[in-house]
C-alpha positions in Angstrom: 89.0 122.0 91.3 91.4 119.4 89.7 93.1 116.8 92.1 95.4 114.1 91.2 95.2 111.1 93.9 98.7 109.7 94.0 100.3 106.7 95.6 100.6 103.2 96.5 97.2 103.3 98.7 94.9 100.4 98.6 91.1 101.0 98.9 90.4 97.7 99.3 92.1 97.3 102.7 91.7 101.1 103.4 88.4 102.8 102.4 89.4 105.9 103.6 91.1 107.4 100.4 87.9 106.3 98.3 85.8 108.1 100.6 87.8 111.2 99.8 87.7 110.6 95.8 83.9 109.6 95.8 83.3 112.8 97.9 85.4 115.3 95.7 83.9 113.9 92.5 80.5 114.4 94.1 81.1 118.2 95.1 81.7 118.6 91.2 85.8 118.3 91.1 87.7 116.6 88.7 89.7 113.9 90.2 92.4 111.9 88.6 93.6 108.8 90.3 97.6 107.6 89.7 97.3 104.5 92.2 99.5 101.3 92.2 98.6 99.6 95.3 101.5 98.1 97.2 101.0 94.6 97.7 101.8 94.2 101.4 99.0 93.7 103.8 98.9 94.8 107.6 100.3 91.4 108.7 103.3 92.2 106.2 104.1 95.5 107.5 103.8 94.3 111.1 106.3 91.7 110.2 108.8 94.1 108.9 108.5 96.0 112.3 109.5 93.0 114.2 112.0 92.0 111.8 114.0 94.4 110.1 115.8 92.0 107.9 112.7 92.1 106.0 113.0 95.7 104.9 114.5 94.7 101.5 111.1 93.3 100.7 109.4 96.3 101.6 111.9 98.4 99.3 111.7 96.1 96.5 107.6 96.4 96.1 107.8 99.7 96.9 110.6 100.5 94.1 108.0 98.6 91.7 105.2 100.6 92.8 107.4 103.9 92.4 108.4 103.0 88.8 105.1 102.1 87.5 104.0 105.7 89.1 106.5 107.7 87.7 105.7 106.1 84.3 101.8 106.9 84.7 102.5 110.2 86.1 104.5 111.4 83.1 102.0 109.7 80.5 99.2 111.7 82.4 101.1 114.8 82.4 101.8 114.7 78.6 98.1 114.1 77.8 97.1 117.0 80.2 99.2 119.2 77.9 98.3 117.6 74.8 94.6 118.3 75.5 94.7 121.6 76.9 93.5 120.6 80.3 95.7 122.5 82.5 97.8 121.6 85.5 96.2 120.2 88.7 95.4 122.3 91.5 96.3 119.9 94.4 98.0 116.6 94.6 96.4 114.2 97.4 98.8 111.4 98.9 96.5 108.6 99.9 96.6 107.0 103.3 99.9 105.4 104.4 101.7 107.8 102.2 104.7 108.3 104.3 107.3 107.4 101.7 104.7 108.1 98.5 104.6 111.8 99.8 108.4 111.9 98.9 107.9 111.0 95.3 105.1 113.0 94.9 107.0 116.2 96.1 109.8 115.2 93.5 107.1 114.9 90.5 105.2 117.8 91.5 107.3 120.3 92.8 105.3 123.5 92.2 102.0 122.0 93.1 100.5 121.9 96.6 100.7 118.4 98.4 98.1 117.2 100.6 99.1 114.0 103.1 96.3 112.2 104.3 98.0 111.2 107.5 95.6 109.2 109.1 98.0 107.4 111.3 101.5 107.8 112.3 104.1 105.3 112.1 105.2 105.7 115.6 101.5 105.8 117.1 101.1 102.4 115.4 104.4 100.8 116.3 103.7 101.7 120.0 100.1 100.7 120.0 101.0 97.3 118.6 103.7 97.1 121.4 106.3 96.9 118.8 108.4 99.9 119.8 108.8 101.2 123.3 109.2 105.1 123.6 112.9 106.4 123.2 113.8 103.0 121.5 115.4 102.6 118.2 112.4 101.4 116.5 110.3 104.5 117.9 113.1 106.9 116.8 113.1 105.5 113.3 109.2 105.6 113.1 109.3 109.2 114.4 112.2 110.1 111.9 109.3 108.7 109.0 106.5 110.6 110.2 108.5 113.8 110.7 110.0 113.4 107.1 106.6 112.8 105.4 105.0 115.5 107.2 107.6 118.1 106.0 107.1 117.2 102.6 103.8 117.9 102.6 102.0 121.4 102.4 98.7 120.5 104.0 98.1 117.6 106.4 95.0 115.5 107.1 94.1 114.0 110.1 90.7 112.4 111.2 90.4 113.7 114.7 90.9 117.0 116.9 93.1 114.7 119.1 95.3 113.5 116.3 95.8 117.1 115.2 96.9 117.8 118.6 99.4 115.0 118.5 101.4 116.6 115.5 104.4 118.2 115.8 103.9 122.0 116.3 105.2 122.9 112.6 103.0 120.5 111.0 99.7 121.3 113.2 99.7 124.8 111.7 98.9 123.0 108.2 96.7 120.6 109.6 92.8 119.8 109.0 90.6 117.8 110.8 88.7 115.5 107.9 86.3 112.6 109.2 86.7 109.3 107.9 83.3 109.1 106.7 81.5 106.3 104.8 81.0 105.6 101.2 77.6 105.5 99.3 77.7 101.7 99.3 77.3 101.8 103.2 74.3 104.4 102.6 72.6 102.2 100.2 72.8 99.2 102.4 71.2 101.1 105.2 68.3 102.4 102.9 67.6 99.0 102.2 67.2 97.8 105.7 65.6 101.3 107.2 62.6 100.8 109.5 63.6 97.1 110.0 64.0 95.8 113.5 62.9 92.4 114.6 62.1 91.1 111.1 61.5 87.7 112.0 62.8 86.6 108.6 65.4 83.9 109.9 64.5 81.0 112.0 67.1 81.9 114.8 65.3 85.3 115.6 62.4 83.2 117.2 64.6 80.3 118.6 63.9 79.7 122.6 60.7 81.7 121.9 62.6 85.0 121.5 63.8 87.6 119.1 67.6 87.2 118.6 69.4 90.7 118.8 71.8 90.1 115.7 75.4 91.8 116.3 78.4 92.4 114.3 82.1 93.0 114.5 84.4 93.7 112.0 88.2 94.6 112.8 91.8 93.5 112.3 92.2 92.6 116.2 94.9 95.1 117.0 94.9 96.3 120.5 93.2 99.5 119.3 89.9 97.2 118.7 90.0 95.8 122.3 89.3 92.3 121.3 90.2 90.8 124.2 87.5 92.8 125.8 85.0 91.7 123.0 86.0 87.9 123.9 85.4 88.1 127.5 82.1 89.7 126.7 81.2 87.1 124.4 82.0 84.9 127.0 79.5 86.7 129.5 76.7 86.5 126.9 76.9 82.3 126.5 73.9 82.0 128.5 71.9 84.4 126.7 69.7 83.1 124.0 68.9 86.7 122.7 72.1 87.7 121.5 73.8 86.4 118.3 77.3 87.7 117.1 78.9 87.7 113.6 82.7 88.4 114.2 84.7 89.1 110.9 88.8 89.4 110.8 91.7 88.0 112.2 94.8 89.5 113.7 97.2 90.2 116.6 94.5 89.5 119.1 92.1 87.0 117.2 93.4 83.7 118.9 93.1 85.2 122.2 89.8 86.6 121.5 88.4 83.4 120.0 89.9 81.2 122.8 87.8 83.4 125.5 84.5 83.3 123.4 84.8 79.5 122.8 81.8 78.9 124.7 79.3 80.9 123.2 77.6 79.0 120.6 75.7 81.7 119.0 79.0 83.7 117.4 79.8 82.9 114.1 83.3 83.5 112.8 84.7 84.9 109.4 88.6 85.2 108.6 87.8 87.7 106.5 84.8 88.8 103.8 84.6 90.0 100.3 84.8 94.0 100.7 82.2 94.4 98.1 79.6 92.3 100.0 80.6 93.8 103.5 78.0 96.8 103.4 75.2 94.4 102.9 76.6 92.1 105.4 77.0 95.0 108.0 73.5 96.2 107.0 71.6 92.8 108.0 72.6 93.3 111.8 70.9 95.4 114.7 74.1 96.3 116.2 77.4 97.4 115.0 80.4 97.3 117.2 83.2 99.8 117.4 86.4 99.6 119.5 86.9 98.9 123.1 91.0 99.2 123.3 92.6 101.2 126.3 95.7 102.1 124.4 96.8 106.0 123.5 95.7 105.5 120.2 92.3 104.0 120.8 91.2 107.2 122.7 92.3 109.4 119.8 90.4 107.8 117.0 87.1 107.2 115.4 87.4 104.0 113.5 86.1 103.4 110.2 83.6 100.8 111.0 81.7 103.2 113.3 81.1 105.6 110.2 80.2 102.4 108.0 77.9 101.0 110.5 75.8 104.1 111.2 75.6 104.7 107.5 74.5 101.1 107.1 71.7 101.8 109.6 73.0 99.6 112.7 72.7 101.0 116.4 76.5 101.6 117.3 78.0 100.3 120.5 81.8 101.4 121.1 83.8 102.9 123.8 83.3 106.2 125.9 85.8 108.2 124.3 85.9 111.9 123.5 86.3 111.8 119.6 83.7 109.0 119.5 81.5 111.3 121.6 82.0 114.2 119.5 81.3 112.2 116.1 78.6 110.3 117.4 76.6 112.6 119.8 73.4 110.8 121.2 73.5 108.6 118.4 75.3 105.5 120.2 75.8 103.4 123.1 78.9 104.3 124.9 80.6 101.6 127.3 83.8 101.9 129.5 86.9 101.1 127.2 88.1 97.7 128.5 85.0 96.5 130.2 83.5 93.2 129.0 80.6 93.4 131.6 79.6 96.9 130.5 79.7 95.8 126.7 78.0 92.6 127.5 75.2 94.2 129.8 74.6 97.0 126.9 73.9 94.1 124.4 71.7 92.4 126.8 69.6 95.7 127.2 69.2 96.2 123.6 68.0 92.8 123.0 65.3 93.2 125.3 64.0 96.7 124.4 63.1 96.9 120.8 62.0 100.5 121.1 65.2 101.9 122.3 67.0 99.6 119.4 65.0 101.2 116.9 65.4 104.9 118.1 69.4 103.9 118.0 69.3 102.6 114.4 67.3 105.9 113.2 69.6 108.2 115.1 72.9 106.7 113.7 71.5 106.8 110.0 70.4 110.5 110.5 73.7 111.5 112.2 75.6 109.8 109.1 73.3 111.3 106.5 74.2 114.9 108.1 77.8 114.4 108.8 79.6 111.4 107.4 78.2 111.6 103.4 81.5 111.8 101.4 80.8 115.1 99.9 80.0 116.6 103.5 83.6 115.0 104.8 85.6 116.8 102.1 84.4 120.2 102.7 87.1 121.5 104.9 89.6 120.3 102.5 88.1 122.3 99.5 87.9 125.3 101.5 91.6 124.9 102.7 93.0 124.2 99.4 90.8 126.5 96.9 92.9 127.8 94.3 92.6 131.7 94.1 89.9 133.1 92.7 87.6 129.9 92.7 84.7 130.4 95.0 83.6 127.4 96.9 79.8 127.3 98.2 79.4 127.1 101.7 78.9 123.4 103.1 75.0 123.9 103.7 74.5 125.4 100.2 76.0 122.5 98.3 74.5 119.1 99.9 70.8 119.0 99.9 69.8 116.1 102.5 66.6 114.5 102.3 63.8 116.3 104.3 65.7 119.6 104.5 65.0 122.5 102.6 67.8 124.7 101.9 67.8 128.3 100.6 69.2 129.4 98.5 69.2 126.3 96.3 72.8 124.6 95.7 74.4 125.6 92.4 74.5 123.5 89.6 78.4 123.3 89.4 78.5 122.0 92.9 75.7 120.2 93.8 76.5 116.7 95.3 74.0 114.0 95.6 72.4 113.3 98.7 72.5 110.1 100.9 70.0 107.5 99.2 66.8 107.1 101.2 64.7 104.4 99.3 67.7 102.0 98.3 68.2 102.7 95.0 71.2 104.8 95.5 74.4 103.7 93.1 76.7 101.5 95.0 80.2 101.7 94.5 82.2 98.9 96.0 85.5 99.0 96.9 86.8 95.7 95.5 87.2 92.2 97.3 89.3 90.5 99.5 89.6 86.6 99.9 86.8 85.3 101.7 86.3 82.5 103.8 83.6 79.8 104.9 82.1 81.0 108.1 82.6 78.7 111.5 80.6 78.3 114.5 82.0 77.8 117.6 81.3 74.2 119.0 78.3 74.2 121.4 
């Protein structure tokens, strides 16, 4: 198949579209990207919601992106005609493409448009407490969602709960496509496979014990439940066997850090270079998911859960239906919003290396079976397959290590399997501004 991936998405901030591109290429499809990232981070978007007079800033930045996208699209179409490449089979509009999908429809009137509708504008505004149900902002966000969905022929969501939340007309065109993880995360997991208590750091044996290394990466929105995380870290202040790395900033960061101020074994990073993040996470035993109690938190499986599992970490996250479906028995689930349950789960893992090793191995197996990019995109390729184009069943296309598949995959649809020895190619998504780590005063 021939795909055009289009829009102002930013793979560095939102790796979802990068996984889709990687998966389509690994499955043997031709993928062309027309991408001009919108230079407006999450904090900037939230500021616009809170202060509508900033809308001209968004309009100006979006207009610049669109102008460049139009020029590059016309150039790409001329080149395809000149080389006899033929038209593309589908246009995939990347995540946060609520506005980009309108431009895509204008430029590609006769081509199927696939919108990656990972989150709704209205749902995000409500989750962050920026728009009450039925208010003016909520109505505006709903209108933005509805208009975007109408422009798309196919709508991608990440969970069955998000599919159910779509308007009825869009639900009929919806496909559930898990977020997945990029090859660089599997490579990080391959490098640390089989390791548990390594003793390679002095801190591991401080106080006569071996420390459990825990990592949390997030944007500190209510969905992440970082107030719960802060309270759990406070409860662990007297436990020498648990040390935690926290990466990120955001809405609830000050409250989280203040709550955890009494724990001397917490290292804080404002952010971390994206290309180095897989290796950082892979050096930890446990990767934390989300613990929020919002409606949105009950509908999602966060990106970091897929990435942490691929990197070979044990996963500890909230007990929600979509996360249980995604992870099965390859995770520890705790009640959302319960800091004592979270602290207790980490204490138990710190004192049970066998259970920890089992969970890490189970998470990595789960990731190899379900979160590999070429596996994730299977539902899209079946839904968008052009007339007369045969797509092999998923099991025939992906040959994971240790599994014999019969009949063998066809050469034109073979996809590489997750690396098992650390030799897999890494495809970093790019970097963000890094910061110097700091420790809480002890």
